[in-house]
C-alpha positions in Angstrom: 130.7 125.5 119.9 132.1 127.1 116.7 134.8 129.7 117.2 135.9 131.9 114.4 137.6 135.3 113.8 135.5 137.9 112.2 136.9 139.8 109.0 136.1 143.3 110.1 136.1 146.6 108.2 136.8 150.2 109.3 134.2 151.5 106.6 131.0 149.4 107.3 129.4 147.1 109.9 129.8 143.6 109.3 127.2 140.9 110.4 128.8 138.5 112.9 126.0 136.0 113.9 124.9 133.2 111.6 121.9 132.2 113.6 120.2 133.6 116.6 122.1 131.5 119.1 123.9 132.5 122.2 127.2 134.2 121.4 130.6 135.1 123.3 132.3 138.0 121.8 135.9 138.9 122.5 138.1 142.0 121.0 141.3 140.1 120.2 143.3 143.3 119.4 142.3 146.9 119.8 138.4 147.9 120.0 135.5 146.8 118.3 131.9 148.7 118.0 129.1 146.3 118.7 125.5 146.9 117.5 122.4 144.7 118.0 119.9 145.6 115.3 117.6 144.0 112.7 119.1 146.3 109.8 122.8 147.1 109.1 123.7 150.2 111.0 125.0 153.3 109.3 128.8 154.2 109.8 127.7 157.3 111.7 125.7 155.2 114.1 126.2 156.6 117.7 124.5 153.9 119.7 126.9 151.1 120.2 128.8 149.0 122.8 132.6 149.4 122.5 134.4 146.1 123.2 138.0 146.7 124.0 141.0 144.4 123.6 141.6 143.9 127.3 137.8 143.4 128.1 136.4 140.1 129.3 134.4 138.3 126.7 130.8 139.8 126.1 128.4 137.2 126.9 125.2 137.5 124.4 122.2 135.2 125.1 120.1 133.9 122.6 118.3 137.0 120.7 116.1 137.6 117.8 118.2 140.1 116.1 121.6 140.4 114.1 124.9 141.3 115.7 127.0 143.7 113.9 130.6 144.6 114.3 132.9 147.6 113.1 136.5 147.6 113.4 137.9 150.9 115.3 141.4 150.4 113.7 142.9 148.6 110.9 144.2 146.0 113.5 140.9 145.4 115.3 140.0 141.8 115.4 136.9 139.8 116.9 136.8 136.3 118.2 133.1 134.9 118.2 132.1 131.7 119.8 128.4 130.7 118.7 126.7 128.0 120.8 124.0 125.9 119.3 121.1 126.5 121.6 118.8 123.4 122.5 115.3 123.1 123.2 112.5 125.0 121.7 114.7 128.0 120.4 116.6 125.3 118.3 113.5 123.9 116.7 112.2 127.4 116.1 115.4 128.2 114.5 115.3 125.0 112.2 111.5 125.7 111.2 112.6 129.2 110.2 115.3 127.8 107.9 118.2 129.5 110.1 120.2 126.1 111.0 122.5 125.0 108.5 121.0 121.8 106.6 117.5 123.0 107.1 115.2 125.1 105.2 112.1 127.0 106.2 109.7 124.5 107.5 111.7 121.5 106.5 115.0 119.4 107.5 117.2 118.9 104.4 119.3 115.9 103.9 117.6 113.8 106.5 
């Protein structure tokens, strides 16, 4: 499990997932807007999940789209824990070139 803090912006959505693995998202300070979409949402997007600082972590299962976050205030912060999925999803991600150290159709460095 890799845990990191996202650098968020109040003027545009930021992509927070590296691959399509399962995620745990937790607002560390203030609120964060979360959107699940293939393309970057517009700032004026009105369809989002509001993750507040005191909320329990949001569990996101393995999905086939991007996860975007927007800071509601200048002090908004998001903690992301991305789990490497196992089984067929993992091999699909390797074949698609979305796993570090792999390229589409090949494993690199083996």
